N, C-alpha and C positions, 0 to 999 in steps of 0.2 A: 654883868656878871657873866656873858658866855665865855668872854675871854679867859675870866678866873674859872670857870666852870670845865671848859677845854682843857687849863692847865692841870686843873684836877684828875681830871679825865684821864690825862694824858700818863699823869706821873702813877694813880691805879693801876694803870694798866703795864705801867715797867715793875712797878712792884708786886703784881702777880704775878708775872712773866717771869720775873727774877724766884720767885718763890717755887714756879715749875721748876727753873733751873736745877733749881734747890734738889728740888724730891727725884730730879734725874739724877742726880750726882751722889745714889747713895753708895753705889761702888767705892767711894771715897771712906777713909774710916773715920767714923763717929765722931773721932777729935773736931777732923775738918772738918764735918759736915756742920757740927756746932759752932764751929767758927764761924764761917759761911752766913749762917744764921745769923748770927750776931752782928756782923760787920755788913750784914742787910737790914739788920735790925735798927742800927747806926744809922745808917744813911735814910731810911724812913722815919726816924724820929728829928730828925734834921730837918725833913721835908714837911713834915707833918706840920713842925713848930713854925715853920712857914707860911703854910696854908693857914694856921691858926689864924697868927696874923693879918692874912689878905681875909680872910672869912672876920676878922674883927673890925679892919680897915672900909669892907666894901659893902655888907651888907649893911643898909639903914633902912630899912623899910622889911616886914614881914616877920616881927622879934619870933613870930612862931618859929618861923622855917631856920631861921638862925638859931635858935635853942636847940631845934632837931639836928642841924648838921654839928652843930659846935659838942652836942651830947657823944654825937656816933666820933666824932674826930680826939672824944678824949678817950672812947672807950678804946677807941684807937690805939691809940696813946698809951693805956693801961697794959696791955697785949704786948705791943714792943717792947717795955720797960719789966717785962719778967724776965726773971733770971735765966741765965743758960744754962739751957736744956741738959742734964746729965744722959739721958737715956736715948735709945730710939722711939721710945712710948712717949717720954714727955715731949720729944722733937716734934714727932708726928704732931702732938697734941697742941703743941707751940702752931706748928703751920695752919693745921686745920681752923683756930683761933681767929690768926693775925688776918685768913682768907674771907676770912666770914666778916671780919671786924673791914677789909678792904670793901668786901660787897657791899654790905650796909652804906657805907660812906658814897660808895660808886652811886650806888643803887638811888639814894636821897638826893645827891646834887643833879643824876640826870633827869632828876622830876621836875627841875628850872627851866 
């Protein structure tokens, strides 16, 4: 489980870094910024699907922990599936919710 946790933590750190980089790119136009967020969301969705598979196959004990992780990952998937942000406020709100969901998953996994 340690290897799994390290992989997930690494992915989440990378995703958080990408989101921070996105924030720094606010000088780009709204359309370019929104497209970058969509690209990050697609990459994250692909990784989340892989993480879900890892969680399903790796967690044989601790059903309660498994359910918490699964719930947090599913919440993150919901945030990543939100439609394309059309305004700067929507973009900021999506970034905030995705960052919070990433933090929740990372925090829960780091407890193991």
